[in-house]
C-alpha positions as CSV (number, residue, x, y, z in Angstrom):
1,X,33.6,-31.4,-14.5
2,X,31.9,-33.4,-12.0
3,X,28.2,-32.1,-11.3
4,X,27.5,-31.2,-7.5
5,X,24.3,-30.2,-6.4
6,X,24.0,-27.1,-4.6
7,X,22.7,-27.1,-1.0
8,X,19.7,-25.0,0.0
9,X,21.8,-22.6,1.8
10,X,24.1,-22.3,-1.0
11,X,20.8,-21.3,-3.1
12,X,19.6,-18.7,-0.5
13,X,22.7,-17.2,-0.5
14,X,23.4,-16.9,-3.9
15,X,19.6,-15.5,-4.4
16,X,20.1,-12.8,-1.3
17,X,23.2,-11.7,-3.3
18,X,21.1,-10.8,-6.5
19,X,19.1,-8.9,-4.1
20,X,22.1,-7.0,-2.9
21,X,23.4,-6.5,-6.6
22,X,20.2,-5.3,-7.8
23,X,18.9,-3.3,-4.0
24,X,16.3,-0.8,-6.0
25,X,15.2,-3.2,-8.1
26,X,14.6,-5.9,-5.5
27,X,13.0,-3.5,-2.9
28,X,10.6,-2.0,-5.7
29,X,9.4,-5.7,-6.6
30,X,9.0,-6.6,-2.7
31,X,7.3,-3.2,-2.5
32,X,4.6,-3.8,-5.2
33,X,4.0,-7.0,-4.2
34,X,3.5,-5.6,-0.2
35,X,1.1,-3.2,-1.7
36,X,-1.0,-6.2,-3.4
37,X,-1.1,-8.2,-0.2
38,X,-1.6,-5.4,2.1
39,X,-5.0,-4.5,-0.2
40,X,-6.2,-8.3,0.3
41,X,-5.1,-7.8,4.1
42,X,-7.1,-4.7,4.7
43,X,-10.1,-5.6,2.7
44,X,-10.4,-9.2,3.7
45,X,-9.9,-7.5,7.4
46,X,-12.8,-5.6,6.8
47,X,-15.1,-8.4,5.7
48,X,-14.0,-10.3,8.8
49,X,-14.4,-7.2,11.0
50,X,-18.0,-6.7,9.8
51,X,-18.7,-9.9,10.4
52,X,-17.9,-10.0,13.8
53,X,-19.4,-6.9,14.9
54,X,-22.9,-8.0,13.3
55,X,-22.7,-11.7,14.3
56,X,-21.3,-10.2,17.8
57,X,-24.8,-7.9,18.2
58,X,-26.9,-11.2,17.3
59,X,-24.8,-13.7,19.4
60,X,-24.6,-11.9,23.0
61,X,-25.4,-15.0,24.9
62,X,-25.4,-18.7,24.0
63,X,-28.9,-19.6,25.3
64,X,-30.4,-17.2,22.6
65,X,-29.0,-19.1,19.9
66,X,-31.3,-22.0,20.5
67,X,-34.3,-19.8,21.9
68,X,-37.3,-19.0,19.7
69,X,-39.7,-16.0,19.8
70,X,-43.5,-17.6,19.4
71,X,-46.6,-15.3,19.0
72,X,-49.6,-15.5,17.1
73,X,-50.5,-13.6,14.0
74,X,-51.5,-10.1,14.3
75,X,-54.9,-10.6,12.4
76,X,-56.2,-13.7,14.3
77,X,-56.6,-11.1,17.5
78,X,-55.3,-14.4,19.9
79,X,-53.0,-13.8,22.7
80,X,-51.2,-16.4,24.9
81,X,-52.9,-16.6,27.9
82,X,-51.0,-17.3,31.6
83,X,-52.5,-20.7,32.0
84,X,-51.4,-22.0,28.8
85,X,-47.6,-21.2,29.7
86,X,-47.6,-24.6,31.7
87,X,-48.5,-26.5,28.9
88,X,-46.4,-24.9,26.7
89,X,-43.5,-25.5,29.2
90,X,-44.1,-29.1,29.2
91,X,-43.9,-29.3,25.2
92,X,-41.2,-32.2,24.2
93,X,-37.7,-30.6,23.6
94,X,-38.8,-27.3,25.7
95,X,-35.8,-26.5,28.3
96,X,-37.1,-23.0,29.5
97,X,-39.8,-20.3,28.7
98,X,-39.8,-16.8,29.2
99,X,-43.1,-14.7,28.8
100,X,-43.1,-11.5,27.4
101,X,-46.1,-9.1,28.2
102,X,-46.3,-5.7,26.1
103,X,-48.5,-3.0,27.4
104,X,-48.8,1.2,27.3
105,X,-47.3,2.9,30.2
106,X,-46.5,6.1,31.6
107,X,-43.1,7.1,33.1
108,X,-42.0,10.3,34.9
109,X,-39.3,11.7,37.0
110,X,-38.9,14.3,39.4
111,X,-38.9,18.1,37.5
112,X,-40.2,16.2,34.4
113,X,-43.6,15.9,32.7
114,X,-45.3,12.6,32.5
115,X,-44.4,10.8,29.4
116,X,-46.3,7.6,27.5
117,X,-43.9,4.8,26.6
118,X,-44.7,1.3,25.9
119,X,-43.4,-1.2,29.2
120,X,-42.0,-4.7,28.6
121,X,-42.9,-6.9,31.4
122,X,-40.4,-9.7,31.6
123,X,-38.9,-12.2,34.0
124,X,-35.2,-12.6,34.7
125,X,-34.4,-14.9,32.4
126,X,-35.5,-12.6,29.4
127,X,-32.2,-11.0,28.8
128,X,-30.3,-14.3,28.6
129,X,-32.8,-16.1,26.3
130,X,-33.3,-12.9,24.0
131,X,-29.6,-12.0,23.8
132,X,-30.5,-8.7,24.6
133,X,-28.1,-6.6,26.5
134,X,-27.9,-2.8,27.5
135,X,-25.3,-0.7,26.0
136,X,-24.9,1.1,28.8
137,X,-25.1,-0.7,32.9
138,X,-26.3,-4.1,33.1
139,X,-29.2,-6.7,32.7
140,X,-31.7,-6.8,35.3
141,X,-30.8,-8.3,38.2
142,X,-33.1,-6.8,40.9
143,X,-37.1,-6.0,41.0
144,X,-37.1,-2.5,41.2
145,X,-34.8,-1.8,38.3
146,X,-35.6,-0.6,34.9
147,X,-33.8,-0.6,31.7
148,X,-35.2,2.0,29.1
149,X,-34.5,3.2,25.6
150,X,-32.4,6.2,24.9
151,X,-35.7,7.9,23.3
152,X,-36.9,8.2,26.9
153,X,-33.9,9.7,28.6
154,X,-34.0,12.1,25.5
155,X,-37.5,12.9,26.1
156,X,-37.3,13.6,30.1
157,X,-34.0,15.6,29.5
158,X,-31.8,13.2,31.2
159,X,-27.9,12.4,30.0
160,X,-27.9,9.2,27.8
161,X,-24.9,8.1,29.5
162,X,-23.5,6.5,32.7
163,X,-24.1,9.0,34.7
164,X,-27.8,8.3,34.3
165,X,-27.6,5.2,36.2
166,X,-29.0,5.2,39.6
167,X,-32.1,7.7,38.2
168,X,-35.1,7.1,39.9
169,X,-38.4,6.8,37.7
170,X,-42.0,6.3,38.5
171,X,-43.7,3.9,36.0
172,X,-47.5,2.8,35.5
173,X,-48.5,0.3,33.8
174,X,-51.7,0.7,31.6
175,X,-53.2,-3.2,31.3
176,X,-55.8,-3.7,28.9
177,X,-58.0,-6.6,28.9
178,X,-57.6,-8.9,25.3
179,X,-61.3,-9.1,24.7
180,X,-62.7,-5.5,26.1
181,X,-61.2,-2.2,25.8
182,X,-61.3,-2.0,29.9
183,X,-57.8,-0.5,31.1
184,X,-56.4,-1.1,34.4
185,X,-53.9,1.2,35.9
186,X,-51.0,-0.8,37.6
187,X,-49.0,1.7,39.5
188,X,-45.9,0.7,41.4
189,X,-45.6,2.8,44.8
190,X,-41.8,2.3,44.8
191,X,-39.7,4.2,42.1
192,X,-37.5,2.1,39.5
193,X,-34.0,2.7,39.6
194,X,-32.2,3.2,36.2
195,X,-30.3,0.0,35.8
196,X,-29.4,0.0,32.1
197,X,-29.7,1.9,28.8
198,X,-30.5,0.6,25.3
199,X,-29.2,3.0,22.5
200,X,-31.4,1.9,19.4
201,X,-33.2,4.5,17.0
202,X,-35.3,1.9,15.5
203,X,-36.9,1.2,19.3
204,X,-39.5,3.4,20.4
205,X,-39.8,4.7,23.9
206,X,-39.9,1.9,25.9
207,X,-39.3,0.7,29.5
208,X,-38.6,-3.0,30.7
209,X,-39.5,-4.1,34.2
210,X,-39.5,-7.3,36.1
211,X,-43.0,-9.1,36.5
212,X,-41.9,-9.7,40.0
213,X,-42.1,-5.9,41.1
214,X,-45.9,-5.8,39.8
215,X,-49.0,-6.2,42.3
216,X,-50.9,-7.6,39.3
217,X,-49.6,-10.2,37.0
218,X,-50.2,-9.4,33.1
219,X,-53.5,-10.7,32.1
220,X,-51.9,-12.3,28.7
221,X,-48.7,-12.2,27.2
222,X,-48.0,-11.4,23.1
223,X,-45.2,-13.5,22.9
224,X,-42.9,-16.2,24.8
225,X,-39.4,-17.4,24.3
226,X,-38.9,-20.8,24.2
227,X,-35.7,-22.4,24.7
228,X,-35.0,-25.8,23.0
229,X,-33.0,-28.8,25.2
230,X,-30.1,-28.5,22.3
231,X,-29.7,-27.3,18.9
232,X,-30.2,-31.1,17.3
233,X,-34.0,-30.4,18.6
234,X,-34.7,-26.8,17.4
235,X,-36.1,-28.1,14.3
236,X,-38.3,-30.5,15.5
237,X,-39.9,-27.9,18.3
238,X,-39.8,-25.7,15.7
239,X,-42.2,-27.7,13.5
240,X,-44.3,-28.5,16.8
241,X,-44.9,-24.7,17.6
242,X,-45.6,-24.1,13.7
243,X,-48.1,-26.9,14.1
244,X,-50.0,-25.2,17.2
245,X,-50.8,-22.1,15.2
246,X,-47.7,-19.5,16.3
247,X,-45.5,-17.7,14.6
248,X,-41.8,-18.6,15.1
249,X,-38.5,-16.6,14.4
250,X,-35.3,-18.0,16.0
251,X,-32.0,-16.0,16.4
252,X,-30.0,-18.7,14.9
253,X,-31.5,-18.4,11.6
254,X,-30.4,-14.5,11.7
255,X,-27.1,-15.1,12.7
256,X,-26.9,-18.0,9.6
257,X,-28.3,-15.5,6.9
258,X,-25.9,-12.9,8.9
259,X,-22.6,-15.0,8.4
260,X,-23.8,-16.0,4.4
261,X,-24.2,-11.9,3.7
262,X,-20.8,-11.2,5.4
263,X,-19.0,-14.3,3.5
264,X,-20.4,-12.9,0.4
265,X,-19.2,-9.5,1.2
266,X,-15.9,-10.6,2.6
267,X,-15.2,-12.7,-0.8
268,X,-16.3,-9.5,-2.7
269,X,-13.7,-7.4,-0.9
270,X,-11.2,-10.1,-1.1
271,X,-11.8,-10.2,-5.0
272,X,-10.8,-6.6,-5.6
273,X,-8.0,-7.2,-3.3
274,X,-6.9,-10.3,-5.6
275,X,-6.9,-8.0,-8.9
276,X,-4.4,-5.7,-7.2
277,X,-2.4,-8.7,-6.4
278,X,-2.2,-10.2,-9.8
279,X,-1.0,-6.9,-11.0
280,X,1.6,-7.2,-8.1
281,X,2.5,-10.9,-9.5
282,X,2.6,-9.5,-13.0
283,X,5.3,-7.0,-12.2
284,X,7.5,-9.7,-10.2
285,X,7.4,-12.0,-13.2
286,X,8.7,-9.0,-15.5
287,X,11.8,-8.5,-12.9
288,X,12.3,-12.0,-12.7
289,X,12.4,-12.4,-16.6
290,X,14.5,-9.1,-16.5
291,X,16.9,-10.7,-14.5
292,X,17.0,-13.9,-16.3
293,X,18.4,-11.9,-19.2
294,X,20.9,-10.1,-17.4
295,X,22.3,-13.2,-16.1
296,X,23.0,-15.4,-18.9
297,X,26.5,-15.0,-18.9
298,X,26.4,-16.0,-15.1
299,X,24.4,-19.0,-15.4
300,X,26.5,-19.9,-18.4
301,X,29.5,-19.9,-15.8
302,X,27.6,-21.7,-13.0
303,X,26.7,-24.7,-15.8
304,X,30.5,-24.6,-16.5
305,X,31.6,-24.8,-13.2
306,X,29.5,-27.8,-12.6
307,X,26.1,-26.7,-11.6
308,X,23.3,-28.9,-12.9
309,X,20.1,-27.9,-14.9
310,X,18.2,-28.3,-11.6
311,X,20.5,-25.9,-9.6
312,X,20.0,-23.5,-11.8
313,X,16.3,-23.9,-11.9
314,X,15.9,-24.1,-8.1
315,X,18.3,-21.0,-7.6
316,X,15.8,-18.7,-9.7
317,X,12.6,-20.4,-8.0
318,X,14.2,-19.9,-4.3
319,X,15.0,-16.2,-5.3
320,X,11.2,-15.4,-6.8
321,X,9.8,-17.3,-3.9
322,X,12.0,-15.4,-1.3
323,X,11.0,-12.1,-3.2
324,X,7.5,-13.4,-2.8
325,X,7.8,-14.3,0.9
326,X,9.2,-11.2,2.0
327,X,6.6,-9.2,-0.3
328,X,3.7,-11.3,1.7
329,X,5.6,-10.9,5.1
330,X,5.6,-6.6,4.4
331,X,2.3,-6.5,2.9
332,X,0.9,-8.1,6.1
333,X,2.5,-6.2,8.2
334,X,1.3,-3.0,6.2
335,X,-1.9,-4.3,6.0
336,X,-1.9,-5.1,10.0
337,X,-1.2,-1.9,10.5
338,X,-3.2,0.4,8.2
339,X,-5.8,-1.7,9.7
340,X,-5.0,-0.8,13.5
341,X,-4.8,2.7,12.4
342,X,-8.3,2.8,10.9
343,X,-9.7,1.4,14.2
344,X,-8.1,3.7,16.7
345,X,-9.6,6.7,14.3
346,X,-13.0,4.8,13.9
347,X,-13.0,4.5,17.6
348,X,-12.1,7.9,18.4
349,X,-14.9,9.3,16.2
350,X,-17.3,6.7,17.5
351,X,-16.4,7.7,21.6
352,X,-16.5,11.4,20.6
353,X,-20.1,11.3,19.2
354,X,-21.3,8.9,22.1
355,X,-20.8,5.5,20.8
356,X,-18.6,2.7,21.7
357,X,-14.5,1.9,20.6
358,X,-15.2,-0.3,17.8
359,X,-12.8,-2.9,15.7
360,X,-13.6,-2.8,12.1
361,X,-10.6,-4.4,10.6
362,X,-9.7,-7.7,12.2
363,X,-7.5,-10.2,10.6
364,X,-7.4,-13.8,11.9
365,X,-4.1,-15.4,12.7
366,X,-5.0,-18.4,10.1
367,X,-5.5,-15.7,7.4
368,X,-2.0,-14.2,7.8
369,X,-0.1,-17.5,7.6
370,X,-2.4,-18.2,4.5
371,X,-1.3,-15.2,3.0
372,X,2.6,-15.5,3.6
373,X,2.3,-19.1,1.9
374,X,0.3,-17.6,-0.9
375,X,2.8,-15.2,-1.2
376,X,5.8,-17.3,-1.7
377,X,3.7,-19.7,-4.1
378,X,2.9,-16.4,-6.1
379,X,6.8,-15.8,-6.0
380,X,7.3,-19.2,-7.1
381,X,4.9,-19.2,-10.1
382,X,6.1,-15.8,-11.3
383,X,9.9,-17.2,-11.4
384,X,8.8,-20.6,-12.8
385,X,9.3,-19.6,-16.7
386,X,12.4,-17.7,-16.5
387,X,13.8,-20.6,-14.1
388,X,12.7,-23.1,-16.7
389,X,14.5,-21.1,-19.4
390,X,17.6,-21.0,-17.5
391,X,17.6,-24.2,-16.8
392,X,17.8,-25.4,-20.6
393,X,20.4,-22.9,-21.3
394,X,23.9,-24.3,-22.3
395,X,26.9,-22.9,-21.4
396,X,28.1,-22.2,-24.8
397,X,24.6,-20.7,-25.9
398,X,25.0,-18.7,-22.7
399,X,28.7,-17.1,-23.7
400,X,27.2,-16.5,-27.3
401,X,24.7,-14.5,-26.0
402,X,26.8,-12.4,-23.9
């Protein structure tokens, strides 16, 4: 009898018919594959979520990535004088600077005692270059506004939420000359309106105010934010600043280190998920092997009516690939669904205890596509040995084995 090559649609139809013939076995195999894929999906999504949250905290503004914070070593007792800021601004490859002064101070509000705090005196570019944004409220956009840490509000008995915004505070800055112990009180007669709150347990009680609201400029600065013209000259500018005796810290270094750490975490989590996927692949291989043994007579009939070795091989490979694809599809849906449920629960708990909603599990679209392709490939590999055995089986041998 003349051989006739089966079309792809015919191969798919025959493969789906085998699913209907043994629905429970097919469903359990797909379920096992789905659990393995879902495990990989959830664990990798956790890694990407951690990376997004961590790096998102560091990359709050684009300018902050090409900004460096410079200061003198504490043991040198050196400070950055106001007259040296202009020279610093004229350094090659410097696009912008933002000096930061830090002095002790006092803060009080009506009906509360005075609290000793740290004051941070900045200009309007500080938040953009530092990449710091308040958790509640907005960055400073007015000279009579202030941003405080949550510890200040707790000590003064004020609420640490949006309802505290607009509350008025009296602030006094205690200037101290760099080379003497002389202290000068710089009281600001106009009260400050609370414009934002920073929720950071590691931050001391601190109030951030704009230098333009002070009657007297700071006598010196502890650090300066220096923005490079672009990322290509960042290293050159860093070397120049180091040569001037400054300590230099760049946010881009933190982002790079954070990305490396989270990538390692994602790989480790993915490795645990791959273990579950391998177990699922072994189960699929077992299913295809049993299916081949049960269908030896069917293979003999197919070859007797003209099916080629390639037809038989493709029949088993299409069947196993479809099984892997369906397992991957169900696994992606299951993994994304579980991640979404975890996000809802975590966000509910975070908001209940005063935090903000978070998405800890994130699945990139490209990863879902990769998972589907990988699932089909795993199915293809799992079906290769049974398919090869079926293709080499002659009609006579098939009927003899029945």
